[in-house]
N, C-alpha and C positions, 0 to 999 in steps of 0.2 A: 621713035624708039629711044629709051633711056640708055645712057652709057655711063658706067662707073669706072673710075680709075682707082685702082688699089694703091695704098701706100705700103711701103716696105717697112715692117716692124722689126727693129733691131734691139735685141736684149744685150745691153752692155755687160761686161764680165762680172761686175759687182752685183748687178741685178740677177744674173744667172746663178751666182752662188747663193744669193738670198732666196731665190726660188727653190733651189735644191734643199736648203736648210728648212724652209717652210714645209716642204713635203716630208722631210725627215721628222720634224717636230710633230706634224699632224698625224703621222703614222703611229705615234704612241697612243692615239685615241682609238675610236672605232675604226674598223677596217675600211669603211666607206668614206671616211673623212678626207684622206688625201685624194681619193678619186673625185669627190665632189669639188674640192678645191681646184684640181687640175682641169676639170670640165668647165668650171666657171672662169678660170684663167684663160682657157682657149677661146671661150665665147667673147671675153673681153678683148683678146688679141684680134679676133675677126672684126669686132666692132671698130677697133682702132684702125684696121686696114681700110675700112670704108669711110670712117669719119673721125679722124683724130681730134677735130675741133669740137666734138660733141661732149667732151668732159670739161668741167670747169677748171679755171686756174687754181692752183693751190694757194690759199689765202696767205700763208706765212712766207711764201716765196713764189710770186706770180710768174717767175721764169719757167716754172713747172706747171704742168697740168696734172690732175690726179684722177685716177679711176679706182673704185673700190672693188675688191675681190674678196668676198667673205669678210674676215676680220683683218684684212690686209689693205694697205694703201699702196698703190702703184704710182710712182712719180715718173713722168715722161716729159720730153721736149719734142717739139716738132721742128724738123730740119726741112723747111720748105724747099730750099734750093736743091736738095738731094731727093726730095719727095719721100722722106723717111720719118719714122717715129722712133725715137731713141728712148728705150726704157732704162732709166737710171737706177731706181731703187724700188724694192719691194719690202715694205716694213709693216710690222703690226700696227694697226690703227691706234692702239692704246698707248704706244710708246710716245715719248716726246720727240716727234719727228724733226722739228727744227734743230734740236741739239745734235741730231745724228747726221745732218747734212754737212758734208765737208767740201772744201774748195775743189777737190778732184772729182766730185760728183757733177760739177758744172761741165 
């Protein structure tokens, strides 16, 4: 019998604010747009709970791994000792992400 150990996914405060802003921004479009984003985001969170190593390292800063959620890039780090996944940032993929990363994101 297979046994899976879930990782605890923790959204850091900056990422939580960016998630809310993304939903607010997307609500200016079709009514279903924020619902689709939220659904895709939740699927991504579940995927990270089971396999945080499944997403590739972020090429501009390999300390992070990245997951794509619609037109957004989710940057996270794996804290193996705590068995946690820390979501640091949720940014539009079209933005110049390396310029937006700050030392306090570390």
